[in-house]
C-alpha positions as CSV (number, residue, x, y, z in Angstrom):
1,M,-17.1,24.3,-15.4
2,L,-14.8,21.4,-14.6
3,E,-11.1,21.4,-14.9
4,S,-10.0,18.1,-16.3
5,S,-6.3,18.4,-17.1
6,R,-3.7,20.7,-18.5
7,D,-2.4,21.2,-22.0
8,S,1.3,21.2,-23.0
9,N,1.6,24.8,-21.9
10,G,0.2,24.2,-18.5
11,R,-3.1,25.9,-19.2
12,C,-6.2,24.3,-17.7
13,L,-8.4,22.3,-20.0
14,Q,-12.0,22.9,-18.8
15,T,-15.1,21.4,-20.0
16,S,-18.7,22.6,-19.7
17,K,-22.0,21.6,-21.1
18,A,-25.3,23.4,-21.1
19,G,-28.9,22.8,-22.3
20,F,-30.0,20.1,-20.0
21,P,-33.8,19.5,-20.1
22,T,-34.0,19.3,-16.3
23,K,-32.0,20.2,-13.2
24,A,-31.9,16.4,-12.4
25,A,-30.4,15.7,-15.8
26,A,-27.7,18.3,-15.2
27,Q,-26.9,16.9,-11.8
28,T,-26.6,13.4,-13.2
29,A,-24.3,14.6,-15.9
30,L,-22.2,16.4,-13.3
31,Q,-22.0,13.3,-11.1
32,Q,-20.8,11.3,-14.1
33,A,-18.2,13.9,-15.1
34,V,-16.9,14.0,-11.5
35,H,-16.7,10.2,-11.3
36,T,-14.7,10.2,-14.6
37,F,-12.4,12.9,-13.3
38,M,-11.9,11.1,-9.9
39,T,-11.0,7.8,-11.5
40,D,-8.5,9.3,-14.0
41,V,-5.2,7.5,-13.5
42,N,-3.3,10.8,-13.2
43,V,-5.6,12.1,-10.5
44,T,-5.6,8.9,-8.4
45,K,-1.9,8.5,-8.5
46,M,-0.8,12.2,-8.3
47,T,1.0,13.3,-5.1
48,V,0.5,16.7,-3.5
49,G,4.0,17.6,-4.7
50,E,3.2,16.6,-8.3
51,Y,0.0,18.6,-8.1
52,L,1.8,21.7,-6.7
53,E,4.3,21.6,-9.5
54,T,1.6,21.4,-12.1
55,W,-0.3,24.2,-10.4
56,L,2.8,26.4,-10.3
57,T,3.6,25.7,-14.0
58,G,0.1,27.0,-14.9
59,K,0.6,30.4,-13.1
60,H,1.5,32.4,-16.2
61,A,-0.7,35.4,-15.4
62,L,1.1,36.2,-12.2
63,K,3.9,38.6,-11.7
64,P,7.4,36.9,-11.5
65,K,7.8,38.0,-7.9
66,T,4.5,36.4,-6.9
67,V,5.4,33.1,-8.7
68,S,8.8,33.2,-6.9
69,L,7.1,33.6,-3.5
70,Y,4.7,30.7,-4.3
71,R,7.6,28.5,-5.5
72,D,9.6,29.3,-2.4
73,F,6.7,28.5,-0.1
74,T,5.9,25.3,-2.0
75,T,9.5,24.1,-2.1
76,N,10.5,25.0,1.4
77,Y,7.3,24.3,3.3
78,L,4.6,22.4,1.5
79,V,6.5,19.8,-0.5
80,P,8.8,18.7,2.4
81,N,5.8,18.1,4.6
82,L,3.0,17.0,2.3
83,G,4.7,16.3,-1.1
84,E,4.7,12.5,-0.9
85,I,1.0,12.1,0.1
86,R,-1.3,11.1,-2.6
87,L,-3.6,14.1,-3.5
88,L,-6.8,12.1,-2.9
89,Q,-5.5,10.9,0.5
90,L,-4.7,14.4,1.8
91,R,-6.7,15.0,5.0
92,A,-7.0,17.8,7.6
93,H,-4.8,15.9,10.0
94,H,-1.9,16.1,7.6
95,L,-2.3,19.9,7.5
96,D,-2.7,20.0,11.3
97,R,0.5,18.0,11.8
98,M,2.4,20.2,9.4
99,Y,1.2,23.3,11.1
100,A,2.0,22.0,14.6
101,K,5.5,21.1,13.4
102,H,6.2,24.6,12.2
103,H,4.3,26.4,15.0
104,P,5.0,24.5,18.2
105,G,2.7,25.4,21.1
106,A,-0.1,26.6,18.8
107,S,-3.5,25.5,20.1
108,G,-4.9,24.7,16.7
109,P,-8.1,26.2,15.1
110,A,-10.4,28.2,17.3
111,A,-13.6,26.5,18.2
């Protein structure tokens, strides 16, 4: 299943396809779908902040308190540190820098 976008209510629009004659044919179809998804204008231009807002909007099944906690964390922590970065340009070093900024003296991930 591949999530391609969201409808006007924020629900994920997913696509799936079955019945391929061979595993290779299924893999080729998947590669083509991923390529189409990755070259979509919305995906290539979307920032982390825009993605997080879309993600939060789609969280209808969660309890209001959980959504509130997610929104607070996103608004106060993630968006100020990562919000302007293009989603497809987000890398581990961005997360490392954000973590170091908020947890000075931390040694980073255990080896």
